[in-house]
C-alpha positions in Angstrom: 105.3 76.8 93.5 108.8 76.2 94.9 109.4 73.5 97.6 111.4 74.3 100.6 113.2 71.9 102.9 113.7 73.1 106.7 117.3 74.1 106.1 116.4 76.5 103.2 116.3 80.1 104.0 112.8 81.3 104.5 111.3 83.7 101.8 111.5 86.9 103.4 108.0 88.1 102.2 106.5 85.7 104.7 107.9 87.8 107.4 106.5 91.1 106.0 104.4 93.4 108.0 101.4 93.1 105.6 101.6 89.2 105.4 101.9 88.7 109.2 99.0 91.2 109.8 96.7 89.5 107.6 97.8 86.1 108.9 96.8 87.1 112.4 93.5 88.6 111.3 92.6 85.4 109.3 93.7 83.1 112.1 91.7 85.1 114.6 88.4 84.8 112.7 89.0 81.2 111.7 89.9 80.0 115.3 87.0 81.8 116.7 84.7 80.2 114.0 86.3 76.7 114.6 86.0 76.8 118.3 82.3 77.9 118.3 81.5 75.1 115.9 83.4 72.4 117.8 82.4 73.4 121.4 79.2 70.9 121.3 81.4 68.1 120.3 84.2 68.5 123.0 84.0 67.5 126.6 87.1 69.7 127.5 85.7 72.9 126.0 84.0 75.5 128.2 83.7 78.6 125.8 80.4 80.2 126.1 78.7 83.3 124.4 76.2 85.2 126.3 76.4 86.4 129.9 78.0 85.4 133.2 81.4 84.5 134.4 82.2 81.9 131.9 81.6 84.2 129.0 83.9 86.9 130.8 86.4 84.0 131.1 86.1 83.3 127.3 86.7 86.9 126.3 89.7 87.3 128.5 91.2 84.0 127.3 90.6 84.7 123.7 92.1 88.3 123.9 95.2 87.1 125.8 95.8 84.2 123.1 95.5 86.7 120.5 98.0 89.1 122.3 100.4 86.1 122.4 99.9 85.5 118.6 100.6 89.2 117.9 103.7 89.6 120.0 105.0 86.4 118.5 104.4 87.8 115.0 106.1 91.1 116.0 109.2 89.0 116.9 109.0 87.0 113.8 108.8 90.3 111.7 112.0 91.4 113.6 113.7 88.4 112.3 113.2 89.5 108.8 116.6 90.9 108.6 118.3 87.6 109.7 120.1 85.9 107.0 120.1 82.6 108.9 116.3 82.4 109.6 115.4 79.1 107.9 112.2 77.3 106.9 112.7 75.1 109.9 113.2 78.0 112.4 109.8 79.4 110.9 108.0 76.1 111.7 109.4 75.6 115.1 108.6 79.3 116.0 104.9 78.6 115.1 104.7 75.3 116.9 106.2 77.0 120.1 103.6 79.7 119.8 100.8 77.3 119.5 102.1 75.2 122.4 102.1 78.5 124.5 98.4 79.0 123.6 97.6 75.5 124.4 99.3 75.9 127.9 97.4 79.1 128.4 94.1 77.3 127.6 95.1 74.4 130.2 96.0 77.1 132.9 92.6 79.0 132.4 90.7 75.6 132.5 92.5 74.6 135.9 92.1 77.9 137.5 88.5 78.4 136.4 87.8 75.0 137.9 89.6 75.9 141.1 87.2 79.1 141.6 84.1 77.5 140.4 83.8 79.3 137.2 84.2 76.2 135.0 82.9 72.8 136.0 84.4 69.9 133.9 84.4 66.4 135.0 87.5 64.1 134.6 90.1 66.8 134.9 93.5 65.5 134.1 96.2 68.0 133.2 97.9 65.9 130.5 94.7 64.9 128.7 93.6 68.5 128.9 96.9 69.7 127.4 96.9 67.0 124.7 93.4 68.0 123.7 94.2 71.7 123.8 97.3 71.0 121.6 95.1 69.3 119.0 92.5 72.1 119.0 95.3 74.7 118.6 96.9 73.0 115.8 93.8 72.9 113.8 92.5 76.5 114.9 95.9 78.3 114.2 98.0 75.7 112.2 95.3 75.6 109.3 95.1 79.3 108.8 98.9 79.7 109.2 99.3 77.1 106.4 96.6 78.5 104.1 97.9 82.2 104.5 101.6 80.9 103.7 100.3 79.1 100.7 98.4 82.3 99.5 101.2 84.6 99.8 103.5 82.2 98.1 101.2 82.0 95.0 100.8 85.8 95.2 104.5 86.1 95.1 104.8 83.7 92.1 102.1 85.6 90.2 103.9 89.1 90.9 107.1 87.4 89.6 105.5 86.3 86.5 103.9 89.7 85.9 107.1 91.4 86.3 109.0 89.2 83.7 106.4 89.5 81.0 106.8 92.9 79.9 105.9 91.7 76.4 102.2 91.3 77.5 101.9 94.8 78.3 99.7 96.7 75.9 101.3 99.5 73.8 100.2 101.8 71.1 103.5 101.7 69.4 105.8 98.5 68.6 108.6 97.9 71.0 112.0 98.4 69.5 114.9 96.2 70.8 116.2 99.0 73.0 112.7 99.2 74.6 112.8 95.4 75.2 115.8 95.9 77.4 114.1 98.2 79.7 113.6 97.4 83.4 109.9 97.3 84.0 108.5 97.1 87.6 104.9 96.2 88.4 103.2 96.9 91.9 101.6 94.0 93.8 98.3 94.5 92.0 99.9 93.8 88.7 99.9 97.3 87.5 102.8 98.6 85.4 104.2 101.4 87.5 107.9 102.1 86.2 109.9 101.5 83.2 113.4 102.6 82.7 116.5 102.1 80.6 119.0 99.9 82.5 121.7 102.6 81.7 120.0 105.1 83.9 119.2 102.9 86.9 121.7 102.9 89.8 120.2 100.7 92.5 117.1 99.6 94.3 116.4 99.7 98.0 114.0 97.8 99.9 111.6 99.3 102.7 109.5 96.5 104.0 107.0 95.8 101.3 107.9 98.7 99.2 111.0 99.2 97.0 112.7 102.7 96.1 114.3 103.0 92.8 117.3 105.3 92.5 117.7 106.4 88.8 118.6 109.5 86.6 116.0 111.3 84.4 116.5 112.8 81.0 118.3 115.8 82.6 120.8 113.5 84.4 119.3 114.4 87.9 119.1 111.8 90.4 115.5 110.8 91.3 113.8 108.3 93.6 110.5 106.4 92.8 108.8 104.3 95.4 106.3 101.5 94.7 104.7 98.5 96.5 106.9 95.6 95.2 109.4 93.1 96.9 113.0 93.2 96.4 112.9 89.3 96.1 110.7 89.6 93.2 112.9 92.1 91.4 115.9 89.8 92.1 114.2 86.6 90.6 112.8 88.4 87.6 116.1 90.1 86.3 118.5 87.3 87.6 120.2 87.4 84.0 120.4 91.3 83.8 122.9 93.9 85.1 120.8 94.0 88.4 122.7 92.1 91.2 121.5 91.7 95.0 124.2 92.6 97.2 122.6 93.0 100.5 119.1 92.0 102.0 118.1 95.7 101.4 119.9 96.4 98.2 120.0 95.5 94.4 122.8 97.3 92.4 123.4 97.9 88.8 126.7 96.4 88.4 127.5 98.4 85.4 127.2 101.6 87.8 129.6 100.4 90.3 132.7 102.8 90.3 134.6 101.2 93.2 134.2 98.0 95.2 136.0 98.8 98.4 137.3 96.2 100.8 137.0 97.0 104.4 137.9 95.4 107.6 135.7 92.2 107.0 133.4 93.3 104.3 132.8 95.4 101.2 131.1 98.5 100.1 129.9 99.7 96.7 130.5 103.3 95.5 128.4 104.1 92.5 129.2 106.4 89.6 127.1 109.1 91.0 128.1 111.2 93.9 124.4 111.7 94.9 123.9 107.9 95.9 125.1 106.7 99.3 127.7 103.9 99.8 126.0 100.6 99.8 127.0 97.7 101.7 127.9 94.1 100.5 126.7 91.4 103.0 128.6 88.1 103.3 125.6 86.3 101.8 126.1 88.1 98.5 129.8 88.9 98.5 131.0 86.1 96.1 128.3 86.7 93.7 129.0 90.5 93.6 132.8 89.9 93.2 132.2 87.4 90.4 129.9 89.8 88.5 132.1 92.8 89.3 135.3 91.0 88.0 133.5 89.6 84.7 131.6 92.9 83.6 132.8 94.1 80.1 
């Protein structure tokens, strides 16, 4: 599994809708279980299940804390298109989110004590906040870390599956021409799409799905959608005609008719009039120019 430094660009699949939803669900269950188990061992915990004002206070706090996490993850998902969102930004974002939850707990504790709902001895704000930070780092930090590791392993597994077309069972031997085929697997590892590179024009990302633009045997432009990440395709076919030109697009460099220079960027016009113009972002501009100029 690759190692990342804080300055590295964050793998975009960690900001995908599916990944963030599953992270929130896992964190919600883990944190609830952890807090219930740890209550008897903490002198600063007031959570209670059953009836009464403390139970209502517990439910309200938990729901507000989950709402904070949900809105934080929605904001994180919106950063999926930012080219400069790094691993460091991701770590700081999560730490600030956990600090906010810890402050929320401290506020609830102090307010509850003021109105007689919670009765804790030796109430000191800074000690209370420090204790809350420790608990939040465990109850949210651990599931966040586990979820990130799981999704990174899943991504690596999908990449390996995508690269190993030779492992696909077939009733006929593969000819040299067939070995050049672009083969795409969905996230479950099932082979879903196989095409000759000469018929593939570009691949477009749509969150955790991709849409493949290609021509069929009659020359008609078609689109095929499957659940797979664009990053997986990019890494698996880095030595092929497929070139990443934008966070949303991979193009077949041999299908480029015109690479047009505009005011401060480039756009790609493919050989088929049925395809739209495709933007080239600054991040991938030099790589696209190099591949375009060196193609045979």
